[in-house]
C-alpha positions as CSV (number, residue, x, y, z in Angstrom):
1,X,26.4,6.7,-46.3
2,X,28.3,7.5,-43.2
3,X,25.5,9.5,-41.9
4,X,22.9,6.9,-42.5
5,X,25.1,4.4,-40.2
6,X,25.2,7.2,-37.6
7,X,21.5,7.5,-37.8
8,X,21.0,3.8,-37.7
9,X,23.3,3.3,-34.6
10,X,21.8,6.2,-32.8
11,X,18.3,4.7,-33.2
12,X,19.3,1.3,-32.0
13,X,21.2,2.9,-29.0
14,X,18.1,5.0,-28.4
15,X,15.8,2.0,-28.5
16,X,18.2,-0.2,-26.0
17,X,18.0,2.9,-23.5
18,X,14.5,3.1,-23.7
19,X,13.9,-0.6,-23.2
20,X,16.4,-0.2,-20.3
21,X,14.7,2.7,-18.5
22,X,11.2,0.9,-19.0
23,X,12.6,-2.3,-17.7
24,X,13.0,-0.2,-14.3
25,X,9.3,0.3,-14.2
26,X,7.6,-2.5,-12.1
27,X,5.8,-5.2,-14.1
28,X,3.1,-5.4,-11.4
29,X,1.2,-2.8,-9.5
30,X,-1.8,-2.8,-7.1
31,X,-4.1,0.0,-6.7
32,X,-6.1,0.1,-3.6
33,X,-8.4,2.4,-1.6
34,X,-9.4,1.8,2.2
35,X,-12.4,2.9,4.1
36,X,-13.5,2.5,7.7
37,X,-17.4,1.8,7.6
38,X,-19.5,1.7,10.8
39,X,-21.2,-1.6,10.0
40,X,-20.7,-5.3,10.6
41,X,-18.6,-7.2,8.4
42,X,-21.6,-9.5,7.8
43,X,-23.8,-6.4,6.3
44,X,-20.8,-5.1,4.2
45,X,-20.0,-8.6,2.9
46,X,-23.8,-9.0,2.0
47,X,-23.7,-5.8,0.0
48,X,-20.4,-6.3,-1.7
49,X,-21.2,-10.0,-2.4
50,X,-24.6,-9.2,-4.3
51,X,-24.2,-7.6,-7.8
52,X,-28.0,-6.6,-7.3
53,X,-26.6,-3.7,-5.0
54,X,-23.5,-2.9,-7.0
55,X,-25.8,-0.6,-9.2
56,X,-26.7,1.4,-5.9
57,X,-23.1,2.0,-4.8
58,X,-20.4,1.1,-7.4
59,X,-19.5,3.9,-9.9
60,X,-18.0,1.4,-12.5
61,X,-21.3,-0.4,-12.7
62,X,-24.1,2.2,-12.2
63,X,-23.8,3.9,-15.6
64,X,-27.7,4.5,-16.8
65,X,-26.9,4.3,-20.5
66,X,-25.2,0.9,-20.4
67,X,-27.3,-2.3,-20.4
68,X,-26.3,-4.8,-17.9
69,X,-26.9,-8.3,-17.4
70,X,-26.9,-9.8,-13.8
71,X,-26.5,-13.6,-13.2
72,X,-29.0,-15.7,-11.3
73,X,-27.9,-16.1,-8.5
74,X,-26.5,-12.7,-8.3
75,X,-24.1,-13.5,-5.3
76,X,-21.6,-15.7,-4.3
77,X,-18.8,-17.4,-6.2
78,X,-19.6,-17.8,-9.9
79,X,-22.0,-14.6,-10.1
80,X,-21.2,-12.3,-12.8
81,X,-22.5,-8.8,-14.0
82,X,-21.8,-8.1,-17.7
83,X,-22.3,-5.3,-20.0
84,X,-21.1,-4.5,-23.6
85,X,-17.7,-3.2,-22.3
86,X,-16.8,-5.6,-19.4
87,X,-17.6,-8.7,-17.4
88,X,-17.1,-8.7,-13.7
89,X,-17.1,-12.1,-11.9
90,X,-16.8,-13.2,-8.3
91,X,-14.1,-15.8,-8.2
92,X,-14.2,-16.6,-4.3
93,X,-16.3,-15.2,-1.5
94,X,-15.6,-15.5,2.3
95,X,-16.5,-13.2,5.1
96,X,-13.3,-11.5,5.1
97,X,-12.5,-11.3,1.4
98,X,-14.3,-11.3,-2.1
99,X,-12.0,-12.0,-5.2
100,X,-13.2,-10.8,-8.5
101,X,-12.0,-10.8,-11.9
102,X,-12.7,-7.9,-14.4
103,X,-12.7,-9.0,-18.1
104,X,-12.5,-6.4,-20.5
105,X,-13.9,-6.4,-24.1
106,X,-10.5,-7.0,-25.6
107,X,-10.3,-10.3,-23.1
108,X,-7.7,-8.5,-20.9
109,X,-8.3,-9.7,-17.2
110,X,-7.7,-7.6,-14.1
111,X,-7.8,-9.2,-10.8
112,X,-9.4,-7.4,-8.0
113,X,-11.2,-7.8,-4.8
114,X,-12.3,-6.7,-1.5
115,X,-10.8,-7.2,2.2
116,X,-13.1,-6.6,5.0
117,X,-11.6,-6.5,8.6
118,X,-13.8,-6.4,11.6
119,X,-12.9,-4.0,14.4
120,X,-14.6,-3.1,17.7
121,X,-17.3,-1.0,16.4
122,X,-16.8,-0.7,12.7
123,X,-15.3,-2.6,9.5
124,X,-12.3,-1.5,7.5
125,X,-12.8,-2.3,3.6
126,X,-10.1,-2.4,1.3
127,X,-11.0,-2.5,-2.5
128,X,-7.9,-3.4,-4.7
129,X,-6.8,-4.0,-8.2
130,X,-3.8,-5.8,-9.3
131,X,-2.4,-5.2,-12.6
132,X,0.2,-7.2,-14.3
133,X,2.1,-6.0,-17.3
134,X,4.2,-7.2,-20.3
135,X,7.8,-5.9,-21.0
136,X,6.3,-3.5,-23.6
137,X,7.3,0.2,-22.9
138,X,3.9,1.6,-23.6
139,X,2.2,-0.9,-21.2
140,X,4.3,0.2,-18.5
141,X,4.3,4.0,-19.2
142,X,0.4,3.7,-19.2
143,X,0.6,2.1,-15.8
144,X,1.7,5.3,-14.3
145,X,-1.6,7.0,-14.8
146,X,-4.0,4.0,-13.7
147,X,-4.0,5.3,-10.1
148,X,-5.3,8.7,-11.1
149,X,-7.8,7.2,-13.3
150,X,-9.3,4.5,-11.2
151,X,-8.5,6.1,-7.8
152,X,-11.3,8.9,-7.6
153,X,-13.8,6.2,-8.9
154,X,-12.9,3.6,-6.4
155,X,-13.0,6.4,-3.5
156,X,-16.5,7.7,-4.7
157,X,-17.8,4.2,-4.7
158,X,-16.4,3.4,-1.4
159,X,-18.2,6.6,-0.1
160,X,-21.4,5.3,-1.7
161,X,-20.8,1.9,-0.1
162,X,-20.5,3.4,3.2
163,X,-23.7,5.5,3.0
164,X,-25.5,2.4,1.7
165,X,-24.1,0.2,4.5
166,X,-24.8,2.6,7.2
167,X,-28.2,3.2,6.5
168,X,-30.6,0.9,8.5
């Protein structure tokens, strides 16, 4: 009986310690990538704002084996692209920013968007995702890997956007 109590107390203390350690992890992270594109802000905004062009440059949406449905109209606030796995909606669209929401199959929503800043001869495009986590340790632990999972695909997509936007 004494060993059983010791094991039980040890498990409780271990659980409290794990919860304390994971409470130090942030409950909000932002993953973003930035790229300089030699094109006007208006042209870049037109490409990002229209889901018909996303298949040409966005690595998340150009998978050939997945059936996609694009809304009519395909651009501007309220437009969406939908597949069996995810739906992406444009919430707001202005010349310098486009805000989106990515709704996964399990109804989890991820805020995202694009910021476009015009410089003298080019534009700076930032693509970001905002993630909000509950206090669950497994959610916060998983957040450590989001940048490594999404970052390379975001970078490749932005390079595709650069090639697509810089072509006449």
